[in-house]
NUGU-615388 format. One record per residue: x, y, z of N, C-alpha, C in turn. Coordinates in nm, 3 decimals. Atoms other than C-alpha are relative to their C-alpha. Example, Ala and Ser with C-alpha at 12.3 -4.5 7.8 and 13.67 -1.06 7.14 Angstrom:
REM residues 2
     n_x     n_y     n_z    ca_x    ca_y    ca_z     c_x     c_y     c_z
   0.089  -0.119   0.000   1.230  -0.450   0.780   0.090   0.120   0.000
  -0.082  -0.119  -0.006   1.367  -0.106   0.714  -0.077   0.109   0.073
This chain:
REM residues 264
     n_x     n_y     n_z    ca_x    ca_y    ca_z     c_x     c_y     c_z
   0.085  -0.119   0.000   0.000   0.000   0.000   0.088   0.124   0.000
  -0.075  -0.124   0.009   0.130   0.343  -0.089  -0.095   0.117   0.012
   0.086  -0.117  -0.020  -0.022   0.669   0.034   0.040   0.110  -0.097
  -0.026  -0.108   0.095  -0.048   0.981  -0.177   0.073   0.116   0.063
  -0.072  -0.119  -0.044   0.140   1.310  -0.157  -0.080   0.121  -0.044
   0.088  -0.108   0.041  -0.095   1.608  -0.152   0.071   0.131  -0.031
  -0.064  -0.129   0.012   0.161   1.888  -0.138   0.065   0.020  -0.137
  -0.075  -0.029   0.120   0.293   2.060  -0.451   0.148   0.008   0.035
  -0.143   0.002  -0.026   0.668   2.037  -0.488   0.057   0.141   0.002
  -0.059  -0.133  -0.006   0.845   2.354  -0.368   0.134   0.005  -0.073
  -0.125  -0.018   0.072   1.154   2.497  -0.531   0.117  -0.045   0.085
  -0.121   0.044  -0.067   1.489   2.341  -0.443   0.103   0.112  -0.006
  -0.100  -0.107  -0.007   1.741   2.602  -0.328   0.139  -0.061  -0.010
  -0.135   0.054   0.020   2.082   2.511  -0.471   0.107   0.107   0.022
  -0.097  -0.108  -0.022   2.248   2.838  -0.370   0.072  -0.014   0.134
  -0.061   0.020  -0.131   2.330   2.717  -0.018  -0.009  -0.147   0.038
   0.002   0.142  -0.037   2.411   2.379   0.138  -0.119  -0.032   0.089
   0.109   0.046  -0.086   2.141   2.176   0.307   0.046  -0.127   0.072
  -0.048   0.114  -0.078   2.206   1.923   0.588  -0.034  -0.136  -0.061
   0.040   0.130   0.056   2.011   1.640   0.418   0.086  -0.036  -0.121
  -0.080   0.026   0.120   2.208   1.676   0.095   0.147  -0.021   0.036
  -0.137   0.020  -0.046   2.540   1.708   0.276   0.016  -0.140   0.057
   0.000   0.135  -0.058   2.458   1.390   0.469  -0.002  -0.106  -0.110
   0.006   0.091   0.113   2.372   1.219   0.141   0.138  -0.013  -0.064
  -0.135   0.004   0.059   2.716   1.312   0.003   0.094  -0.081   0.088
  -0.084   0.076  -0.093   2.884   1.174   0.316  -0.022  -0.151  -0.015
   0.034   0.141   0.010   2.702   0.843   0.262   0.024  -0.056  -0.140
  -0.030   0.047   0.135   2.812   0.822  -0.101  -0.116   0.012  -0.096
   0.115  -0.018   0.088   2.478   0.929  -0.246   0.027   0.100  -0.111
  -0.016  -0.087   0.117   2.424   1.129  -0.563  -0.103   0.112  -0.003
   0.105  -0.102  -0.001   2.133   1.353  -0.461   0.048   0.124   0.075
  -0.056  -0.120  -0.059   2.342   1.657  -0.378   0.055   0.088  -0.111
  -0.042  -0.098   0.099   2.475   1.963  -0.552   0.141   0.050   0.031
  -0.136  -0.050  -0.026   2.817   2.132  -0.591   0.010   0.081   0.128
  -0.006  -0.079  -0.121   2.730   2.371  -0.309   0.006  -0.088   0.124
  -0.004   0.094  -0.112   2.673   2.074  -0.076   0.136  -0.069   0.008
  -0.130   0.067   0.005   2.991   1.899  -0.189   0.111   0.093   0.048
  -0.103  -0.096  -0.040   3.199   2.212  -0.146  -0.004   0.025   0.150
   0.012  -0.020  -0.143   3.061   2.267   0.201   0.052  -0.122   0.076
  -0.041   0.122  -0.068   3.116   1.903   0.302   0.152  -0.012   0.006
  -0.145   0.011   0.006   3.479   1.927   0.198   0.071   0.100   0.091
  -0.059  -0.091  -0.097   3.533   2.213   0.444  -0.005  -0.057   0.142
   0.015   0.060  -0.133   3.439   1.987   0.735   0.116  -0.095   0.028
  -0.105   0.097  -0.033   3.688   1.769   0.923  -0.025  -0.135  -0.066
   0.012   0.129   0.071   3.758   1.440   0.746  -0.076  -0.102   0.082
   0.067   0.096  -0.088   3.626   1.249   1.046  -0.152   0.006  -0.012
   0.145  -0.018   0.009   3.276   1.386   0.976  -0.064  -0.106  -0.089
   0.057   0.100   0.091   3.222   1.144   0.688  -0.014  -0.135   0.068
   0.009   0.127  -0.073   3.301   0.842   0.904  -0.108   0.004   0.106
   0.105  -0.012  -0.101   3.072   0.974   1.176  -0.138  -0.017  -0.061
   0.129   0.015   0.067   2.785   0.995   0.927  -0.030  -0.148  -0.027
   0.020   0.142   0.028   2.835   0.632   0.826  -0.028  -0.079   0.128
   0.023   0.071  -0.126   2.852   0.516   1.188  -0.137   0.032   0.057
   0.135  -0.037  -0.043   2.534   0.708   1.268  -0.105  -0.076  -0.080
   0.093   0.073   0.086   2.357   0.549   0.971  -0.008  -0.148   0.041
  -0.002   0.140  -0.042   2.466   0.205   1.088  -0.079  -0.020   0.129
   0.082   0.008  -0.121   2.311   0.276   1.429  -0.148  -0.004  -0.037
   0.141  -0.001   0.041   1.980   0.360   1.260  -0.043  -0.137  -0.049
   0.033   0.133   0.051   1.987   0.026   1.078  -0.016  -0.099   0.115
   0.006   0.095  -0.110   2.059  -0.168   1.398  -0.121   0.025   0.089
   0.112  -0.031  -0.089   1.799   0.016   1.606  -0.133  -0.034  -0.065
   0.126   0.030   0.069   1.523  -0.014   1.344  -0.024  -0.150  -0.006
   0.015   0.145   0.007   1.589  -0.386   1.302  -0.034  -0.058   0.137
   0.028   0.050  -0.136   1.592  -0.444   1.679  -0.144   0.029   0.040
   0.138  -0.035  -0.033   1.262  -0.261   1.721  -0.098  -0.087  -0.077
   0.090   0.083   0.081   1.101  -0.453   1.435  -0.001  -0.143   0.052
  -0.005   0.137  -0.053   1.221  -0.786   1.572  -0.068  -0.009   0.136
   0.067  -0.001  -0.130   1.077  -0.680   1.908  -0.151   0.019  -0.009
   0.145  -0.006   0.018   0.730  -0.647   1.759  -0.055   0.136  -0.037
   0.049  -0.131   0.042   0.710  -0.278   1.670  -0.024  -0.001  -0.151
   0.033   0.004   0.143   0.532  -0.247   1.337  -0.052   0.134  -0.051
   0.036  -0.135   0.043   0.467   0.130   1.321   0.117   0.094   0.031
  -0.116  -0.088  -0.015   0.739   0.391   1.269  -0.034   0.139  -0.053
   0.010  -0.139   0.042   0.737   0.771   1.250   0.142   0.056  -0.004
  -0.138  -0.042   0.020   1.069   0.890   1.106   0.002   0.147  -0.042
   0.000  -0.144   0.026   1.108   1.269   1.130   0.143   0.045  -0.028
  -0.133  -0.034   0.047   1.400   1.429   0.950   0.057  -0.116  -0.080
  -0.033   0.125   0.069   1.402   1.129   0.719   0.122   0.011  -0.090
  -0.113  -0.016   0.090   1.655   1.272   0.475  -0.021  -0.070  -0.133
   0.004   0.061   0.133   1.731   1.152   0.125   0.008  -0.152   0.015
   0.012   0.145  -0.022   1.646   0.781   0.088   0.118  -0.082  -0.051
  -0.114   0.084   0.031   1.992   0.627   0.073  -0.032  -0.143   0.043
   0.038   0.138  -0.032   1.938   0.250   0.058   0.110  -0.072   0.079
   0.139   0.028  -0.037   1.868   0.057   0.264  -0.053   0.105   0.096
   0.061  -0.099  -0.088   1.631   0.303   0.424  -0.083  -0.070   0.107
   0.065   0.058  -0.116   1.427   0.254   0.739  -0.111  -0.098  -0.038
   0.112   0.090   0.033   1.118   0.103   0.572   0.049  -0.130  -0.061
  -0.054   0.123   0.058   1.335  -0.146   0.383   0.054  -0.092   0.109
  -0.049   0.079  -0.113   1.503  -0.260   0.705  -0.117  -0.064   0.074
   0.112   0.044  -0.083   1.173  -0.286   0.893  -0.089  -0.100  -0.073
   0.094   0.088   0.071   0.955  -0.443   0.624   0.065  -0.131  -0.046
  -0.066   0.128   0.026   1.217  -0.707   0.551  -0.022  -0.096   0.117
   0.026   0.080  -0.120   1.144  -0.827   0.906  -0.150  -0.016   0.022
   0.146   0.000  -0.019   0.775  -0.733   0.931  -0.064   0.061  -0.124
   0.054  -0.054   0.125   0.619  -0.700   0.584  -0.123   0.087   0.016
   0.123  -0.077  -0.020   0.298  -0.554   0.730   0.024   0.135   0.069
  -0.031  -0.123  -0.075   0.478  -0.263   0.900  -0.045   0.125  -0.076
   0.041  -0.129   0.055   0.358   0.093   0.847   0.102   0.106   0.041
  -0.105  -0.100  -0.024   0.608   0.378   0.816  -0.044   0.134  -0.056
   0.024  -0.136   0.046   0.551   0.753   0.796   0.131   0.077   0.009
  -0.119  -0.084   0.004   0.844   0.970   0.690  -0.043   0.147   0.000
   0.025  -0.144   0.005   0.860   1.346   0.744   0.132   0.073  -0.016
  -0.118  -0.083   0.020   1.111   1.602   0.622  -0.045   0.131  -0.064
   0.038  -0.130   0.057   1.111   1.967   0.516   0.088   0.042  -0.117
  -0.086  -0.034   0.112   1.370   1.950   0.236  -0.070  -0.035  -0.131
   0.067   0.029   0.128   1.219   1.981  -0.116   0.062  -0.114  -0.078
  -0.061   0.109   0.075   1.473   1.737  -0.257  -0.043  -0.135   0.055
   0.053   0.125  -0.057   1.347   1.471  -0.014  -0.140  -0.024  -0.053
   0.133   0.013   0.058   0.995   1.540  -0.136   0.008  -0.053  -0.143
  -0.016   0.045   0.138   1.119   1.489  -0.491   0.024  -0.151  -0.008
  -0.030   0.144  -0.003   1.234   1.140  -0.393  -0.099  -0.077   0.086
   0.098   0.066  -0.086   0.924   1.059  -0.191  -0.054  -0.129  -0.061
   0.049   0.123   0.062   0.818   0.798  -0.446   0.088  -0.118   0.040
  -0.089   0.106  -0.046   1.126   0.598  -0.343  -0.034  -0.037   0.144
   0.037   0.026  -0.139   1.028   0.636   0.022  -0.131  -0.075   0.011
   0.134   0.057  -0.006   0.678   0.519  -0.062  -0.011  -0.139  -0.060
   0.005   0.135   0.057   0.773   0.186  -0.220  -0.009  -0.100   0.115
   0.026   0.090  -0.112   0.618  -0.038   0.042  -0.019  -0.143  -0.048
   0.043   0.136   0.030   0.563  -0.409   0.059  -0.151   0.003  -0.025
   0.144   0.003   0.023   0.215  -0.507  -0.063  -0.081  -0.009   0.130
   0.073   0.020  -0.125   0.118  -0.603   0.292   0.005   0.122   0.092
  -0.020  -0.113  -0.089   0.247  -0.285   0.459  -0.044   0.131  -0.064
   0.036  -0.131   0.053   0.216   0.089   0.398   0.108   0.100   0.038
  -0.089  -0.111  -0.030   0.435   0.398   0.379  -0.066   0.130  -0.044
   0.048  -0.132   0.039   0.362   0.769   0.358   0.112   0.099   0.023
  -0.100  -0.106  -0.016   0.565   1.087   0.330  -0.071   0.132   0.025
   0.055  -0.131  -0.033   0.485   1.421   0.491   0.107   0.106  -0.023
  -0.091  -0.113   0.014   0.652   1.739   0.372  -0.033   0.095   0.115
   0.036  -0.068  -0.124   0.662   1.893   0.719   0.126   0.034   0.079
  -0.112  -0.050  -0.080   0.885   2.068   0.972  -0.015  -0.047   0.143
   0.005   0.051  -0.137   0.973   1.915   1.309  -0.038   0.109   0.099
   0.036  -0.110  -0.090   0.921   2.261   1.462  -0.151   0.020   0.010
   0.145   0.000  -0.010   0.550   2.203   1.405  -0.047  -0.143   0.032
   0.027   0.141  -0.034   0.510   1.870   1.590  -0.148  -0.035  -0.001
   0.144   0.028  -0.001   0.133   1.902   1.628  -0.052  -0.034  -0.138
   0.044   0.026   0.137   0.083   1.914   1.253   0.048  -0.136  -0.048
  -0.053   0.131   0.039   0.307   1.611   1.202  -0.082  -0.111   0.064
   0.076   0.105  -0.070   0.121   1.409   1.464  -0.140  -0.015  -0.059
   0.135   0.005   0.056  -0.218   1.500   1.318  -0.002  -0.073  -0.134
  -0.003   0.063   0.133  -0.120   1.395   0.968   0.048  -0.144   0.006
  -0.049   0.138  -0.013   0.071   1.084   1.079  -0.111  -0.093   0.046
   0.110   0.082  -0.052  -0.244   0.962   1.253  -0.094  -0.049  -0.110
   0.081   0.049   0.112  -0.403   0.916   0.910   0.046  -0.139  -0.044
  -0.051   0.131   0.038  -0.180   0.610   0.861   0.034  -0.086   0.122
  -0.043   0.074  -0.118  -0.054   0.514   1.206  -0.110  -0.002   0.106
   0.098   0.017  -0.107  -0.268   0.387   1.493   0.065   0.040   0.132
  -0.061  -0.051  -0.121  -0.180   0.594   1.800  -0.056  -0.066   0.127
   0.042   0.082  -0.113  -0.354   0.342   2.023   0.090  -0.122   0.016
  -0.098   0.111  -0.006  -0.074   0.092   1.952   0.141   0.056  -0.003
  -0.137  -0.050  -0.007   0.304   0.122   2.005   0.055   0.048  -0.135
  -0.063  -0.062   0.117   0.497   0.341   1.760   0.145   0.029   0.036
  -0.140  -0.040  -0.018   0.871   0.391   1.719   0.018   0.137  -0.066
  -0.030  -0.133   0.049   0.959   0.759   1.683   0.150   0.008  -0.026
  -0.141  -0.006   0.039   1.287   0.807   1.496   0.040   0.145  -0.023
  -0.056  -0.134   0.015   1.479   1.134   1.538   0.152  -0.016  -0.018
  -0.139   0.033   0.028   1.809   1.052   1.372   0.073   0.119  -0.060
  -0.086  -0.109   0.049   2.074   1.323   1.331  -0.082   0.124  -0.035
   0.092  -0.110   0.029   1.807   1.592   1.353   0.008   0.112   0.102
   0.022  -0.103  -0.100   1.785   1.775   1.683   0.121   0.092   0.020
  -0.115  -0.092  -0.012   2.139   1.919   1.670  -0.009   0.114  -0.101
   0.022  -0.113   0.091   2.011   2.140   1.388  -0.103   0.100   0.057
   0.090  -0.093  -0.068   1.772   2.306   1.634   0.073   0.065   0.116
  -0.064  -0.069  -0.113   1.934   2.570   1.855  -0.092   0.002   0.121
   0.076   0.004  -0.125   1.822   2.606   2.213  -0.125   0.087  -0.005
   0.116  -0.090   0.001   1.588   2.897   2.136  -0.117  -0.052  -0.083
   0.111   0.063   0.073   1.380   2.668   1.911  -0.060  -0.116   0.080
   0.060   0.094  -0.096   1.303   2.443   2.211   0.002  -0.145  -0.049
  -0.005   0.139   0.046   1.428   2.105   2.086  -0.051  -0.101   0.103
   0.049   0.091  -0.104   1.350   1.942   2.421  -0.153   0.001   0.006
   0.146  -0.010  -0.003   0.993   2.071   2.420  -0.064  -0.066  -0.120
   0.051   0.064   0.122   0.939   1.955   2.062   0.003  -0.151   0.016
  -0.012   0.145  -0.021   1.065   1.608   2.149  -0.104  -0.048   0.100
   0.098   0.039  -0.102   0.843   1.597   2.457  -0.140  -0.003  -0.058
   0.133  -0.001   0.063   0.536   1.693   2.252  -0.021  -0.127  -0.083
   0.009   0.120   0.084   0.607   1.409   2.010  -0.011  -0.126   0.085
  -0.001   0.120  -0.084   0.681   1.151   2.280  -0.130  -0.011   0.080
   0.122   0.003  -0.080   0.379   1.250   2.489  -0.121  -0.051  -0.078
   0.111   0.048   0.083   0.154   1.160   2.196   0.005  -0.150  -0.023
  -0.018   0.143   0.026   0.286   0.803   2.187  -0.060  -0.083   0.113
   0.057   0.086  -0.103   0.109   0.521   2.369   0.106  -0.081   0.074
  -0.086   0.087  -0.079   0.260   0.291   2.630   0.062  -0.107  -0.090
  -0.068   0.102   0.078   0.517   0.052   2.485   0.065   0.052  -0.127
  -0.066  -0.061   0.115   0.634   0.296   2.217   0.146   0.025   0.032
  -0.142  -0.025  -0.018   0.998   0.392   2.166   0.042   0.129  -0.069
  -0.071  -0.110   0.066   1.213   0.692   2.085   0.140  -0.048  -0.033
  -0.138   0.027   0.044   1.527   0.623   1.880   0.058   0.133  -0.045
  -0.055  -0.132   0.026   1.748   0.931   1.874   0.151  -0.006  -0.011
  -0.144  -0.022   0.005   2.097   1.024   1.763   0.024   0.150  -0.008
  -0.025  -0.143  -0.013   2.256   1.361   1.828   0.150   0.028  -0.011
  -0.140  -0.036   0.019   2.580   1.526   1.718   0.065   0.053   0.127
  -0.075  -0.042  -0.118   2.847   1.584   1.981   0.147   0.016  -0.037
  -0.145  -0.012   0.016   3.209   1.691   2.009   0.073  -0.062   0.119
  -0.061   0.056  -0.121   3.270   1.501   2.333   0.120  -0.089  -0.032
  -0.110   0.089   0.035   3.490   1.244   2.158   0.094   0.059  -0.104
  -0.085  -0.070   0.097   3.635   1.493   1.910   0.017   0.146   0.044
  -0.007  -0.139  -0.047   3.705   1.803   2.122   0.090   0.088  -0.086
  -0.091  -0.077   0.083   3.986   1.907   1.890  -0.062   0.046  -0.130
   0.065  -0.036   0.126   3.743   1.930   1.598  -0.120   0.093   0.021
   0.122  -0.076  -0.030   3.468   2.128   1.773   0.000   0.138  -0.066
  -0.002  -0.136   0.054   3.574   2.478   1.673   0.000   0.000  -0.152
  -0.005   0.007   0.146   3.656   2.379   1.315  -0.136  -0.035  -0.058
   0.131   0.043   0.049   3.320   2.207   1.270  -0.103   0.112   0.014
   0.098  -0.106  -0.023   3.114   2.486   1.425   0.025   0.119  -0.092
  -0.033  -0.112   0.089   3.298   2.751   1.220  -0.045  -0.029  -0.142
   0.038   0.038   0.136   3.236   2.559   0.896  -0.152   0.008  -0.018
   0.146  -0.007   0.011   2.863   2.524   0.965  -0.050   0.144   0.004
   0.039  -0.140  -0.007   2.838   2.891   1.057   0.022   0.068  -0.134
  -0.028  -0.057   0.132   3.000   2.988   0.726  -0.099  -0.050  -0.104
   0.097   0.057   0.093   2.758   2.758   0.545  -0.143   0.040   0.032
   0.132  -0.049  -0.042   2.464   2.931   0.720  -0.091  -0.115   0.040
   0.077   0.113  -0.052   2.353   2.601   0.874   0.009   0.003   0.152
   0.001   0.000  -0.146   2.246   2.611   1.237   0.050  -0.135   0.051
  -0.051   0.124  -0.058   2.436   2.355   1.442   0.021   0.022   0.149
  -0.017  -0.006  -0.145   2.417   2.295   1.816   0.040  -0.138   0.050
  -0.049   0.125  -0.057   2.636   2.003   1.912  -0.018   0.007   0.152
   0.028   0.002  -0.143   2.556   1.895   2.267   0.083  -0.108   0.069
  -0.072   0.096  -0.082   2.737   1.714   2.545  -0.093  -0.114   0.040
   0.084   0.111  -0.045   2.616   1.387   2.689  -0.106   0.049   0.099
   0.095  -0.052  -0.099   2.456   1.576   2.979  -0.111   0.079  -0.067
   0.102  -0.078   0.071   2.271   1.794   2.727  -0.088  -0.088  -0.089
   0.081   0.093   0.079   2.149   1.495   2.523  -0.093  -0.081   0.090
   0.081   0.081  -0.092   2.016   1.307   2.826  -0.144   0.048   0.014
   0.138  -0.044  -0.020   1.707   1.532   2.869  -0.096  -0.038  -0.112
   0.090   0.045   0.106   1.572   1.417   2.532  -0.071  -0.130   0.039
   0.057   0.128  -0.044   1.504   1.084   2.706  -0.067   0.010   0.136
   0.062  -0.019  -0.130   1.350   1.234   3.018  -0.135  -0.072   0.007
   0.125   0.073  -0.019   1.073   1.010   3.150  -0.009  -0.131  -0.075
  -0.002   0.125   0.076   1.169   0.722   2.921   0.090  -0.102   0.068
  -0.080   0.109  -0.055   1.315   0.387   3.012   0.106  -0.038  -0.105
  -0.106   0.028   0.098   1.650   0.365   2.830   0.029  -0.150  -0.005
  -0.035   0.140   0.015   1.716   0.021   2.689   0.152  -0.012  -0.004
  -0.145   0.023   0.004   2.064  -0.130   2.714   0.052   0.016  -0.143
  -0.099  -0.039  -0.102   2.332  -0.018   2.655  -0.014   0.143   0.049
   0.022  -0.134  -0.049   2.180   0.322   2.738   0.037   0.106  -0.102
  -0.041  -0.111   0.086   2.292   0.657   2.599   0.151  -0.010  -0.019
  -0.140   0.031   0.026   2.624   0.580   2.434   0.043   0.056  -0.136
  -0.043  -0.034   0.135   2.840   0.676   2.134  -0.057  -0.100  -0.101
   0.066   0.084   0.102   2.696   0.538   1.809   0.070  -0.133  -0.021
  -0.076   0.123   0.023   2.973   0.279   1.782  -0.019  -0.103   0.111
   0.015   0.092  -0.114   2.873   0.123   2.115  -0.141  -0.051   0.018
   0.138   0.045  -0.016   2.499   0.069   2.062  -0.021  -0.128  -0.081
   0.023   0.131   0.060   2.458  -0.301   1.994  -0.093  -0.078   0.090
   0.091   0.085  -0.076   2.197  -0.554   2.099   0.040  -0.147  -0.009
  -0.025   0.143   0.012   2.233  -0.907   1.965   0.149  -0.033  -0.001
  -0.143   0.026   0.012   2.605  -0.878   1.894   0.078   0.097   0.088
  -0.082  -0.093  -0.079   2.880  -0.730   2.111   0.057   0.108  -0.091
  -0.059  -0.109   0.077   3.019  -0.396   2.000   0.141  -0.038  -0.043
  -0.137   0.027   0.044   3.336  -0.425   1.792   0.098   0.090   0.074
  -0.100  -0.086  -0.062   3.658  -0.251   1.887  -0.049   0.144   0.000
   0.056  -0.133  -0.016   3.565   0.093   2.016   0.064   0.100  -0.096
  -0.044  -0.111   0.084   3.587   0.374   1.763  -0.058   0.128   0.058
   0.057  -0.128  -0.040   3.538   0.740   1.832  -0.126   0.026  -0.083
   0.124  -0.031   0.070   3.199   0.876   1.735  -0.039   0.145   0.024
   0.049  -0.136  -0.011   3.052   1.217   1.669  -0.147   0.005   0.035
   0.142   0.005  -0.034   2.706   1.103   1.781  -0.021  -0.076   0.130
   0.057   0.079  -0.108   2.537   1.001   2.102  -0.131  -0.058  -0.051
   0.122   0.067   0.046   2.257   0.753   2.045  -0.065  -0.072   0.117
   0.071   0.075  -0.101   1.992   0.582   2.248  -0.138  -0.038  -0.047
   0.138   0.042   0.024   1.658   0.405   2.242  -0.070  -0.003   0.135
   0.073  -0.006  -0.126   1.406   0.482   2.514  -0.142  -0.051  -0.016
   0.135   0.057   0.003   1.081   0.301   2.594  -0.097   0.088   0.078
   0.106  -0.078  -0.064   0.761   0.486   2.677  -0.072  -0.091   0.100
   0.068   0.077  -0.105   0.623   0.360   3.006  -0.098   0.095   0.069
   0.103  -0.087  -0.059   0.293   0.516   3.119  -0.038  -0.047   0.139
């Protein structure tokens, strides 16, 4: 089952870099422009490896949730659909799963048909929407997802693009509060804790690229999981979040990640 896309396609701005397209370039994708490539090349070399390690966490977390019986996912800040994407991971385990993607980048909307290729038994939908309007996302997501049953909310590599004055904690709380008992929040967030020597260089590059970036410490990421029951191994660097298999040799990571369970 594939849901429709009611919104007209807005214009893609290729005059300035966009986080989703830069991330696509880091992952080896082709849905980016010279302005994104040029910006990405101003960032520390380690940034590309961090993007890949963050993506690998998303794959592991989505698969673990699906194997645990979660069959509904709301992925906000979905980004460009570099394969395998979340619905492909989940529906390979649970073909009947329903997935709603949301993003505010016009280029992601352009590729929404790829995001909407569901299994015959399941369903996917795409919302062209902004996380800063969580109420609108929840209202529209409820057209496909059943908010009386557990849902996995995915906020991957998103909230560090919201400065403190845009209330990222409040936005996350609004989204989580709408989820029923037994739901989960899977979140990853950029940090310089393991790369302190790269902090100034990274922040300066993003500022020059006119992209808001608010890397946060572990203590500043913890409040996103307030009131949730963190599953093992807790809030850890992306390279250390493993379930079925032990973590490999520890690598540095530019992301903190975690999965929290909603307990009412």
